[in-house]
N, CA, C and O atoms as CSV, one atom per row, in Angstrom:
chain,resi,resn,atom,element,x,y,z
A,1,MET,N,N,277.398,238.252,136.140
A,1,MET,CA,C,276.764,236.963,136.327
A,1,MET,C,C,277.438,236.197,137.467
A,1,MET,O,O,276.768,235.586,138.299
A,2,LYS,N,N,278.781,236.239,137.494
A,2,LYS,CA,C,279.508,235.531,138.545
A,2,LYS,C,C,279.192,236.128,139.919
A,2,LYS,O,O,279.082,235.402,140.907
A,3,ARG,N,N,279.047,237.459,139.973
A,3,ARG,CA,C,278.736,238.129,141.234
A,3,ARG,C,C,277.347,237.712,141.729
A,3,ARG,O,O,277.171,237.492,142.927
A,4,GLN,N,N,276.364,237.599,140.843
A,4,GLN,CA,C,275.018,237.180,141.235
A,4,GLN,C,C,275.028,235.750,141.766
A,4,GLN,O,O,274.334,235.441,142.734
A,5,LYS,N,N,275.810,234.879,141.135
A,5,LYS,CA,C,275.896,233.487,141.575
A,5,LYS,C,C,276.509,233.409,142.974
A,5,LYS,O,O,276.026,232.659,143.823
A,6,SER,N,N,277.576,234.187,143.218
A,6,SER,CA,C,278.211,234.216,144.539
A,6,SER,C,C,277.247,234.748,145.588
A,6,SER,O,O,277.194,234.237,146.706
A,7,PHE,N,N,276.485,235.776,145.227
A,7,PHE,CA,C,275.506,236.342,146.152
A,7,PHE,C,C,274.436,235.304,146.493
A,7,PHE,O,O,274.051,235.160,147.653
A,8,GLY,N,N,273.965,234.592,145.487
A,8,GLY,CA,C,272.943,233.555,145.705
A,8,GLY,C,C,273.452,232.439,146.596
A,8,GLY,O,O,272.725,231.960,147.466
A,9,ILE,N,N,274.686,232.020,146.392
A,9,ILE,CA,C,275.287,230.974,147.230
A,9,ILE,C,C,275.425,231.479,148.661
A,9,ILE,O,O,275.188,230.730,149.609
A,10,GLY,N,N,275.806,232.742,148.823
A,10,GLY,CA,C,275.928,233.330,150.160
A,10,GLY,C,C,274.598,233.332,150.899
A,10,GLY,O,O,274.544,233.015,152.087
A,11,ILE,N,N,273.534,233.686,150.202
A,11,ILE,CA,C,272.196,233.692,150.814
A,11,ILE,C,C,271.804,232.281,151.241
A,11,ILE,O,O,271.272,232.092,152.334
A,12,VAL,N,N,272.061,231.299,150.395
A,12,VAL,CA,C,271.737,229.905,150.728
A,12,VAL,C,C,272.529,229.452,151.951
A,12,VAL,O,O,271.978,228.786,152.828
A,13,LEU,N,N,273.808,229.800,152.022
A,13,LEU,CA,C,274.629,229.416,153.174
A,13,LEU,C,C,274.137,230.075,154.464
A,13,LEU,O,O,274.101,229.434,155.514
A,14,ILE,N,N,273.764,231.335,154.388
A,14,ILE,CA,C,273.239,232.024,155.572
A,14,ILE,C,C,271.924,231.390,156.015
A,14,ILE,O,O,271.715,231.169,157.208
A,15,ALA,N,N,271.046,231.099,155.074
A,15,ALA,CA,C,269.767,230.465,155.415
A,15,ALA,C,C,269.993,229.091,156.042
A,15,ALA,O,O,269.325,228.733,157.012
A,16,ALA,N,N,270.931,228.324,155.494
A,16,ALA,CA,C,271.233,226.999,156.052
A,16,ALA,C,C,271.793,227.120,157.466
A,16,ALA,O,O,271.430,226.343,158.349
A,17,ALA,N,N,272.672,228.088,157.679
A,17,ALA,CA,C,273.246,228.284,159.019
A,17,ALA,C,C,272.159,228.646,160.022
A,17,ALA,O,O,272.134,228.103,161.127
A,18,LEU,N,N,271.264,229.553,159.654
A,18,LEU,CA,C,270.162,229.918,160.555
A,18,LEU,C,C,269.263,228.724,160.842
A,18,LEU,O,O,268.819,228.539,161.975
A,19,PHE,N,N,268.993,227.916,159.828
A,19,PHE,CA,C,268.162,226.725,160.022
A,19,PHE,C,C,268.810,225.777,161.024
A,19,PHE,O,O,268.146,225.300,161.944
A,20,PHE,N,N,270.085,225.502,160.855
A,20,PHE,CA,C,270.758,224.556,161.742
A,20,PHE,C,C,270.961,225.106,163.148
A,20,PHE,O,O,270.973,224.339,164.111
A,21,LEU,N,N,271.119,226.412,163.282
A,21,LEU,CA,C,271.274,227.000,164.618
A,21,LEU,C,C,269.982,226.951,165.424
A,21,LEU,O,O,270.018,226.882,166.652
A,22,THR,N,N,268.847,226.985,164.742
A,22,THR,CA,C,267.564,227.006,165.445
A,22,THR,C,C,266.748,225.744,165.213
A,22,THR,O,O,265.591,225.677,165.627
A,23,SER,N,N,267.317,224.759,164.571
A,23,SER,CA,C,266.585,223.552,164.190
A,23,SER,C,C,266.215,222.673,165.373
A,23,SER,O,O,267.063,222.402,166.224
A,24,PRO,N,N,264.956,222.219,165.447
A,24,PRO,CA,C,264.567,221.273,166.492
A,24,PRO,C,C,265.325,219.953,166.401
A,24,PRO,O,O,265.481,219.262,167.408
A,25,ALA,N,N,265.795,219.597,165.218
A,25,ALA,CA,C,266.541,218.343,165.073
A,25,ALA,C,C,267.841,218.382,165.861
A,25,ALA,O,O,268.365,217.338,166.249
A,26,LEU,N,N,268.358,219.567,166.096
A,26,LEU,CA,C,269.607,219.712,166.831
A,26,LEU,C,C,269.371,220.115,168.279
A,26,LEU,O,O,270.323,220.336,169.028
A,27,ALA,N,N,268.118,220.211,168.672
A,27,ALA,CA,C,267.802,220.696,170.012
A,27,ALA,C,C,266.823,219.760,170.698
A,27,ALA,O,O,266.288,218.829,170.096
A,28,ASP,N,N,266.607,220.033,171.963
A,28,ASP,CA,C,265.655,219.238,172.725
A,28,ASP,C,C,265.132,220.057,173.888
A,28,ASP,O,O,265.435,221.244,174.014
A,29,LYS,N,N,264.352,219.419,174.728
A,29,LYS,CA,C,263.850,220.070,175.933
A,29,LYS,C,C,264.967,220.153,176.961
A,29,LYS,O,O,265.881,219.329,176.968
A,30,SER,N,N,264.886,221.146,177.821
A,30,SER,CA,C,265.868,221.273,178.905
A,30,SER,C,C,265.599,220.210,179.963
A,30,SER,O,O,264.447,219.901,180.268
A,31,ALA,N,N,266.670,219.656,180.519
A,31,ALA,CA,C,266.563,218.626,181.555
A,31,ALA,C,C,267.470,218.984,182.720
A,31,ALA,O,O,268.465,219.690,182.554
A,32,VAL,N,N,267.116,218.489,183.904
A,32,VAL,CA,C,267.914,218.757,185.099
A,32,VAL,C,C,268.023,217.485,185.927
A,32,VAL,O,O,267.085,216.692,186.002
A,33,THR,N,N,269.188,217.304,186.549
A,33,THR,CA,C,269.371,216.234,187.532
A,33,THR,C,C,269.848,216.882,188.827
A,33,THR,O,O,270.491,217.932,188.823
A,34,ILE,N,N,269.512,216.222,189.937
A,34,ILE,CA,C,269.858,216.743,191.260
A,34,ILE,C,C,270.879,215.826,191.907
A,34,ILE,O,O,270.688,214.611,191.952
A,35,THR,N,N,271.965,216.403,192.410
A,35,THR,CA,C,272.951,215.655,193.188
A,35,THR,C,C,272.929,216.199,194.615
A,35,THR,O,O,273.193,217.377,194.857
A,36,ALA,N,N,272.605,215.305,195.552
A,36,ALA,CA,C,272.557,215.658,196.976
A,36,ALA,C,C,272.652,214.356,197.753
A,36,ALA,O,O,272.374,213.293,197.198
A,37,PRO,N,N,273.039,214.409,199.026
A,37,PRO,CA,C,273.127,213.174,199.816
A,37,PRO,C,C,271.742,212.564,200.040
A,37,PRO,O,O,270.731,213.266,200.033
A,38,ASP,N,N,271.717,211.244,200.238
A,38,ASP,CA,C,270.459,210.548,200.529
A,38,ASP,C,C,269.987,210.806,201.954
A,38,ASP,O,O,268.787,210.874,202.217
A,39,SER,N,N,270.951,210.951,202.879
A,39,SER,CA,C,270.593,211.214,204.276
A,39,SER,C,C,271.704,212.014,204.940
A,39,SER,O,O,272.872,211.933,204.557
A,40,VAL,N,N,271.305,212.794,205.952
A,40,VAL,CA,C,272.256,213.630,206.693
A,40,VAL,C,C,271.833,213.683,208.154
A,40,VAL,O,O,270.701,213.342,208.497
A,41,ALA,N,N,272.758,214.115,209.010
A,41,ALA,CA,C,272.427,214.357,210.415
A,41,ALA,C,C,271.617,215.648,210.511
A,41,ALA,O,O,271.819,216.575,209.726
A,42,LYS,N,N,270.707,215.703,211.469
A,42,LYS,CA,C,269.880,216.890,211.675
A,42,LYS,C,C,270.772,218.114,211.879
A,42,LYS,O,O,271.743,218.066,212.633
A,43,GLY,N,N,270.432,219.212,211.200
A,43,GLY,CA,C,271.192,220.451,211.307
A,43,GLY,C,C,272.341,220.562,210.327
A,43,GLY,O,O,273.051,221.568,210.322
A,44,SER,N,N,272.541,219.550,209.499
A,44,SER,CA,C,273.649,219.579,208.531
A,44,SER,C,C,273.367,220.555,207.392
A,44,SER,O,O,272.236,220.689,206.925
A,45,GLU,N,N,274.436,221.233,206.960
A,45,GLU,CA,C,274.337,222.054,205.758
A,45,GLU,C,C,274.758,221.194,204.571
A,45,GLU,O,O,275.819,220.571,204.601
A,46,VAL,N,N,273.943,221.159,203.543
A,46,VAL,CA,C,274.271,220.383,202.346
A,46,VAL,C,C,274.301,221.315,201.137
A,46,VAL,O,O,273.625,222.343,201.097
A,47,THR,N,N,275.099,220.924,200.170
A,47,THR,CA,C,275.134,221.634,198.899
A,47,THR,C,C,274.371,220.800,197.885
A,47,THR,O,O,274.722,219.651,197.617
A,48,VAL,N,N,273.338,221.383,197.333
A,48,VAL,CA,C,272.534,220.740,196.297
A,48,VAL,C,C,273.099,221.198,194.957
A,48,VAL,O,O,273.215,222.397,194.704
A,49,LYS,N,N,273.447,220.244,194.103
A,49,LYS,CA,C,274.001,220.577,192.788
A,49,LYS,C,C,272.981,220.206,191.716
A,49,LYS,O,O,272.513,219.069,191.655
A,50,LEU,N,N,272.646,221.171,190.882
A,50,LEU,CA,C,271.757,220.942,189.752
A,50,LEU,C,C,272.599,220.905,188.485
A,50,LEU,O,O,273.370,221.827,188.219
A,51,SER,N,N,272.452,219.846,187.710
A,51,SER,CA,C,273.143,219.723,186.421
A,51,SER,C,C,272.087,219.856,185.332
A,51,SER,O,O,271.162,219.049,185.247
A,52,ILE,N,N,272.235,220.873,184.510
A,52,ILE,CA,C,271.247,221.176,183.485
A,52,ILE,C,C,271.850,220.881,182.125
A,52,ILE,O,O,273.001,221.224,181.856
A,53,THR,N,N,271.059,220.240,181.265
A,53,THR,CA,C,271.503,219.956,179.897
A,53,THR,C,C,270.437,220.416,178.916
A,53,THR,O,O,269.236,220.308,179.166
A,54,HIS,N,N,270.920,220.936,177.785
A,54,HIS,CA,C,270.018,221.385,176.720
A,54,HIS,C,C,270.828,221.539,175.445
A,54,HIS,O,O,271.746,222.358,175.381
A,55,ASN,N,N,270.493,220.758,174.433
A,55,ASN,CA,C,271.183,220.868,173.147
A,55,ASN,C,C,270.627,222.076,172.406
A,55,ASN,O,O,269.433,222.144,172.117
A,56,GLY,N,N,271.484,223.007,172.110
A,56,GLY,CA,C,271.079,224.215,171.403
A,56,GLY,C,C,271.098,225.398,172.351
A,56,GLY,O,O,270.118,225.643,173.055
A,57,ASN,N,N,272.184,226.127,172.381
A,57,ASN,CA,C,272.326,227.279,173.265
A,57,ASN,C,C,272.718,228.472,172.397
A,57,ASN,O,O,273.890,228.838,172.318
A,58,SER,N,N,271.712,229.078,171.744
A,58,SER,CA,C,271.978,230.211,170.858
A,58,SER,C,C,271.103,231.390,171.264
A,58,SER,O,O,270.277,231.277,172.170
A,59,PHE,N,N,271.285,232.505,170.600
A,59,PHE,CA,C,270.513,233.713,170.889
A,59,PHE,C,C,269.010,233.452,170.793
A,59,PHE,O,O,268.227,234.027,171.550
A,60,PHE,N,N,268.606,232.581,169.856
A,60,PHE,CA,C,267.189,232.312,169.622
A,60,PHE,C,C,266.647,231.158,170.457
A,60,PHE,O,O,265.434,231.039,170.629
A,61,HIS,N,N,267.525,230.310,170.976
A,61,HIS,CA,C,267.092,229.028,171.536
A,61,HIS,C,C,267.991,228.654,172.703
A,61,HIS,O,O,269.184,228.421,172.511
A,62,TYR,N,N,267.435,228.592,173.918
A,62,TYR,CA,C,268.271,228.428,175.110
A,62,TYR,C,C,267.405,227.990,176.287
A,62,TYR,O,O,266.177,228.028,176.201
A,63,THR,N,N,268.033,227.577,177.379
A,63,THR,CA,C,267.328,227.335,178.637
A,63,THR,C,C,266.984,228.708,179.207
A,63,THR,O,O,267.875,229.519,179.457
A,64,ASN,N,N,265.685,228.971,179.413
A,64,ASN,CA,C,265.312,230.313,179.882
A,64,ASN,C,C,265.070,230.398,181.386
A,64,ASN,O,O,265.019,231.500,181.932
A,65,TRP,N,N,264.917,229.246,182.079
A,65,TRP,CA,C,264.854,229.294,183.534
A,65,TRP,C,C,265.135,227.932,184.145
A,65,TRP,O,O,264.955,226.886,183.521
A,66,VAL,N,N,265.587,227.991,185.397
A,66,VAL,CA,C,265.827,226.801,186.221
A,66,VAL,C,C,265.288,227.131,187.608
A,66,VAL,O,O,265.554,228.210,188.138
A,67,THR,N,N,264.532,226.209,188.197
A,67,THR,CA,C,263.999,226.440,189.542
A,67,THR,C,C,264.387,225.298,190.471
A,67,THR,O,O,264.648,224.176,190.037
A,68,LEU,N,N,264.417,225.615,191.762
A,68,LEU,CA,C,264.603,224.606,192.803
A,68,LEU,C,C,263.567,224.862,193.886
A,68,LEU,O,O,263.449,225.973,194.404
A,69,LYS,N,N,262.814,223.809,194.221
A,69,LYS,CA,C,261.831,223.870,195.302
A,69,LYS,C,C,262.269,222.944,196.418
A,69,LYS,O,O,262.821,221.872,196.171
A,70,VAL,N,N,262.018,223.365,197.651
A,70,VAL,CA,C,262.266,222.545,198.833
A,70,VAL,C,C,260.914,222.344,199.510
A,70,VAL,O,O,260.269,223.300,199.938
A,71,ASN,N,N,260.498,221.077,199.597
A,71,ASN,CA,C,259.186,220.743,200.168
A,71,ASN,C,C,258.065,221.575,199.537
A,71,ASN,O,O,257.178,222.075,200.229
A,72,GLY,N,N,258.126,221.711,198.209
A,72,GLY,CA,C,257.075,222.394,197.462
A,72,GLY,C,C,257.185,223.904,197.380
A,72,GLY,O,O,256.409,224.530,196.658
A,73,LYS,N,N,258.121,224.510,198.094
A,73,LYS,CA,C,258.277,225.970,198.086
A,73,LYS,C,C,259.501,226.349,197.253
A,73,LYS,O,O,260.602,225.857,197.500
A,74,GLU,N,N,259.304,227.225,196.267
A,74,GLU,CA,C,260.435,227.670,195.443
A,74,GLU,C,C,261.408,228.467,196.306
A,74,GLU,O,O,261.039,229.455,196.942
A,75,VAL,N,N,262.679,228.007,196.311
A,75,VAL,CA,C,263.706,228.679,197.115
A,75,VAL,C,C,264.693,229.459,196.260
A,75,VAL,O,O,265.344,230.381,196.751
A,76,THR,N,N,264.811,229.098,194.987
A,76,THR,CA,C,265.674,229.863,194.092
A,76,THR,C,C,265.243,229.627,192.657
A,76,THR,O,O,264.674,228.592,192.308
A,77,ARG,N,N,265.537,230.634,191.834
A,77,ARG,CA,C,265.193,230.579,190.411
A,77,ARG,C,C,266.276,231.341,189.651
A,77,ARG,O,O,266.645,232.454,190.023
A,78,TRP,N,N,266.771,230.736,188.601
A,78,TRP,CA,C,267.742,231.387,187.727
A,78,TRP,C,C,267.037,231.684,186.409
A,78,TRP,O,O,266.428,230.793,185.818
A,79,GLU,N,N,267.113,232.920,185.947
A,79,GLU,CA,C,266.468,233.353,184.704
A,79,GLU,C,C,267.539,233.664,183.660
A,79,GLU,O,O,268.600,234.199,183.983
A,80,PHE,N,N,267.245,233.321,182.402
A,80,PHE,CA,C,268.175,233.574,181.304
A,80,PHE,C,C,267.422,234.222,180.147
A,80,PHE,O,O,266.206,234.079,180.025
A,81,THR,N,N,268.161,234.938,179.300
A,81,THR,CA,C,267.591,235.577,178.112
A,81,THR,C,C,268.481,235.258,176.917
A,81,THR,O,O,269.535,234.640,177.064
A,82,GLY,N,N,268.050,235.683,175.737
A,82,GLY,CA,C,268.857,235.466,174.543
A,82,GLY,C,C,270.212,236.139,174.620
A,82,GLY,O,O,271.191,235.631,174.072
A,83,SER,N,N,270.281,237.281,175.296
A,83,SER,CA,C,271.561,237.981,175.417
A,83,SER,C,C,272.328,237.599,176.686
A,83,SER,O,O,273.517,237.896,176.806
A,84,LYS,N,N,271.658,236.947,177.622
A,84,LYS,CA,C,272.317,236.487,178.855
A,84,LYS,C,C,271.969,235.007,179.056
A,84,LYS,O,O,271.224,234.631,179.961
A,85,ARG,N,N,272.540,234.195,178.173
A,85,ARG,CA,C,272.260,232.755,178.161
A,85,ARG,C,C,273.122,232.019,179.172
A,85,ARG,O,O,274.092,232.571,179.690
A,86,PRO,N,N,272.760,230.749,179.454
A,86,PRO,CA,C,273.665,229.906,180.249
A,86,PRO,C,C,275.022,229.813,179.555
A,86,PRO,O,O,275.128,229.995,178.343
A,87,GLU,N,N,276.039,229.531,180.332
A,87,GLU,CA,C,277.408,229.536,179.803
A,87,GLU,C,C,277.697,228.421,178.803
A,87,GLU,O,O,278.658,228.526,178.040
A,88,ALA,N,N,276.903,227.370,178.784
A,88,ALA,CA,C,277.119,226.252,177.859
A,88,ALA,C,C,275.835,225.434,177.761
A,88,ALA,O,O,274.873,225.684,178.487
A,89,GLU,N,N,275.828,224.454,176.855
A,89,GLU,CA,C,274.672,223.557,176.742
A,89,GLU,C,C,274.495,222.726,178.006
A,89,GLU,O,O,273.369,222.394,178.374
A,90,ALA,N,N,275.582,222.390,178.666
A,90,ALA,CA,C,275.547,221.681,179.955
A,90,ALA,C,C,276.173,222.609,180.994
A,90,ALA,O,O,277.313,223.047,180.837
A,91,PHE,N,N,275.430,222.904,182.046
A,91,PHE,CA,C,275.934,223.807,183.078
A,91,PHE,C,C,275.379,223.388,184.433
A,91,PHE,O,O,274.463,222.569,184.506
A,92,THR,N,N,275.928,223.946,185.501
A,92,THR,CA,C,275.495,223.584,186.851
A,92,THR,C,C,275.166,224.836,187.659
A,92,THR,O,O,275.646,225.934,187.379
A,93,ARG,N,N,274.343,224.628,188.656
A,93,ARG,CA,C,274.050,225.652,189.650
A,93,ARG,C,C,274.028,224.956,191.006
A,93,ARG,O,O,273.684,223.777,191.093
A,94,GLU,N,N,274.395,225.682,192.072
A,94,GLU,CA,C,274.418,225.102,193.417
A,94,GLU,C,C,273.587,225.942,194.369
A,94,GLU,O,O,273.414,227.148,194.192
A,95,TYR,N,N,273.077,225.255,195.391
A,95,TYR,CA,C,272.276,225.904,196.425
A,95,TYR,C,C,272.607,225.247,197.754
A,95,TYR,O,O,272.622,224.020,197.853
A,96,LYS,N,N,272.872,226.053,198.778
A,96,LYS,CA,C,273.173,225.519,200.116
A,96,LYS,C,C,271.898,225.527,200.951
A,96,LYS,O,O,271.075,226.439,200.872
A,97,LEU,N,N,271.768,224.461,201.764
A,97,LEU,CA,C,270.541,224.238,202.510
A,97,LEU,C,C,270.863,223.582,203.841
A,97,LEU,O,O,271.653,222.640,203.887
A,98,THR,N,N,270.268,224.061,204.925
A,98,THR,CA,C,270.396,223.406,206.228
A,98,THR,C,C,269.204,222.472,206.397
A,98,THR,O,O,268.053,222.895,206.287
A,99,VAL,N,N,269.489,221.198,206.665
A,99,VAL,CA,C,268.442,220.177,206.745
A,99,VAL,C,C,268.153,219.845,208.209
A,99,VAL,O,O,269.017,219.336,208.923
A,100,ASN,N,N,266.919,220.141,208.647
A,100,ASN,CA,C,266.490,219.835,210.012
A,100,ASN,C,C,265.373,218.795,210.050
A,100,ASN,O,O,265.029,218.276,211.112
A,101,GLU,N,N,264.817,218.503,208.885
A,101,GLU,CA,C,263.736,217.524,208.748
A,101,GLU,C,C,263.861,216.896,207.366
A,101,GLU,O,O,264.600,217.412,206.526
A,102,PRO,N,N,263.157,215.794,207.109
A,102,PRO,CA,C,263.220,215.216,205.763
A,102,PRO,C,C,262.835,216.265,204.709
A,102,PRO,O,O,261.937,217.082,204.909
A,103,VAL,N,N,263.541,216.208,203.597
A,103,VAL,CA,C,263.382,217.222,202.557
A,103,VAL,C,C,263.114,216.541,201.223
A,103,VAL,O,O,263.712,215.516,200.894
A,104,GLU,N,N,262.200,217.137,200.464
A,104,GLU,CA,C,262.009,216.722,199.076
A,104,GLU,C,C,262.412,217.892,198.189
A,104,GLU,O,O,261.827,218.972,198.263
A,105,LEU,N,N,263.414,217.665,197.354
A,105,LEU,CA,C,263.898,218.672,196.412
A,105,LEU,C,C,263.251,218.419,195.058
A,105,LEU,O,O,263.174,217.277,194.606
A,106,THR,N,N,262.792,219.471,194.420
A,106,THR,CA,C,262.231,219.372,193.074
A,106,THR,C,C,262.882,220.457,192.230
A,106,THR,O,O,262.821,221.638,192.569
A,107,ALA,N,N,263.501,220.051,191.134
A,107,ALA,CA,C,264.157,221.010,190.242
A,107,ALA,C,C,263.606,220.829,188.836
A,107,ALA,O,O,263.232,219.728,188.433
A,108,GLU,N,N,263.565,221.926,188.105
A,108,GLU,CA,C,263.098,221.865,186.725
A,108,GLU,C,C,263.807,222.932,185.911
A,108,GLU,O,O,264.110,224.013,186.414
A,109,ALA,N,N,264.070,222.618,184.643
A,109,ALA,CA,C,264.673,223.561,183.701
A,109,ALA,C,C,263.766,223.634,182.479
A,109,ALA,O,O,263.077,222.666,182.158
A,110,ASN,N,N,263.763,224.772,181.801
A,110,ASN,CA,C,262.852,224.977,180.682
A,110,ASN,C,C,263.565,225.575,179.471
A,110,ASN,O,O,264.330,226.531,179.602
A,111,CYS,N,N,263.310,225.009,178.298
A,111,CYS,CA,C,263.785,225.551,177.018
A,111,CYS,C,C,262.768,226.585,176.542
A,111,CYS,O,O,261.564,226.342,176.620
A,112,ASN,N,N,263.226,227.721,176.055
A,112,ASN,CA,C,262.304,228.769,175.630
A,112,ASN,C,C,261.460,228.370,174.421
A,112,ASN,O,O,260.456,229.028,174.147
A,113,ILE,N,N,261.825,227.322,173.692
A,113,ILE,CA,C,261.055,226.872,172.533
A,113,ILE,C,C,260.363,225.534,172.794
A,113,ILE,O,O,259.178,225.386,172.495
A,114,HIS,N,N,261.081,224.570,173.342
A,114,HIS,CA,C,260.569,223.200,173.462
A,114,HIS,C,C,260.021,222.828,174.831
A,114,HIS,O,O,259.357,221.800,174.969
A,115,GLY,N,N,260.285,223.641,175.839
A,115,GLY,CA,C,259.768,223.339,177.174
A,115,GLY,C,C,260.723,222.503,178.008
A,115,GLY,O,O,261.936,222.513,177.798
A,116,SER,N,N,260.149,221.782,178.954
A,116,SER,CA,C,260.917,221.030,179.950
A,116,SER,C,C,260.727,219.532,179.770
A,116,SER,O,O,259.671,219.081,179.327
A,117,LYS,N,N,261.755,218.762,180.115
A,117,LYS,CA,C,261.606,217.306,180.160
A,117,LYS,C,C,260.866,216.874,181.416
A,117,LYS,O,O,260.570,215.692,181.593
A,118,GLY,N,N,260.568,217.827,182.287
A,118,GLY,CA,C,259.846,217.540,183.516
A,118,GLY,C,C,260.741,217.698,184.722
A,118,GLY,O,O,261.961,217.799,184.598
A,119,PRO,N,N,260.123,217.717,185.897
A,119,PRO,CA,C,260.902,217.936,187.118
A,119,PRO,C,C,261.719,216.719,187.528
A,119,PRO,O,O,261.359,215.577,187.242
A,120,ALA,N,N,262.825,216.994,188.205
A,120,ALA,CA,C,263.632,215.955,188.857
A,120,ALA,C,C,263.340,216.057,190.346
A,120,ALA,O,O,263.162,217.154,190.876
A,121,VAL,N,N,263.291,214.913,191.018
A,121,VAL,CA,C,262.966,214.891,192.445
A,121,VAL,C,C,264.033,214.101,193.190
A,121,VAL,O,O,264.488,213.057,192.723
A,122,LYS,N,N,264.429,214.610,194.355
A,122,LYS,CA,C,265.414,213.945,195.217
A,122,LYS,C,C,264.974,214.143,196.661
A,122,LYS,O,O,264.604,215.247,197.060
A,123,LYS,N,N,265.017,213.072,197.440
A,123,LYS,CA,C,264.667,213.152,198.858
A,123,LYS,C,C,265.918,213.029,199.709
A,123,LYS,O,O,266.812,212.236,199.413
A,124,ILE,N,N,265.969,213.828,200.773
A,124,ILE,CA,C,267.049,213.745,201.758
A,124,ILE,C,C,266.401,213.385,203.095
A,124,ILE,O,O,265.533,214.105,203.588
A,125,GLU,N,N,266.826,212.277,203.665
A,125,GLU,CA,C,266.316,211.828,204.964
A,125,GLU,C,C,267.211,212.357,206.081
A,125,GLU,O,O,268.388,212.642,205.860
A,126,VAL,N,N,266.653,212.487,207.270
A,126,VAL,CA,C,267.408,212.927,208.444
A,126,VAL,C,C,267.652,211.713,209.320
A,126,VAL,O,O,266.725,210.971,209.644
A,127,LYS,N,N,268.931,211.514,209.708
A,127,LYS,CA,C,269.301,210.361,210.551
A,127,LYS,C,C,268.970,210.633,211.993
A,127,LYS,O,O,269.207,209.783,212.852
């Protein structure tokens, strides 16, 4: 009888752990912010930093992609899977870019379950 009770408690604990690891209450949509200068001299190389946040980074629930577009054209994309997830709930990626004309950067990150909070946009002007 004692063994059955322990087994039942173990099952309940495992079910609770799985619920909390994949629970929407503990997770949200993936979001991204862009850090880059507001203006640069023509021909300057700039480093664009993307900061991605997503509560819930587990095998079942994670940011599955991040994209960066320059003037509407996708220039880089990072893909993730359940076995090759981002390194943490908050992580960064960088991209180097030579600016010869005004630039509009658009970045977006996506949660494999909840989707995206939407794109982030940053403009860089040329002096």
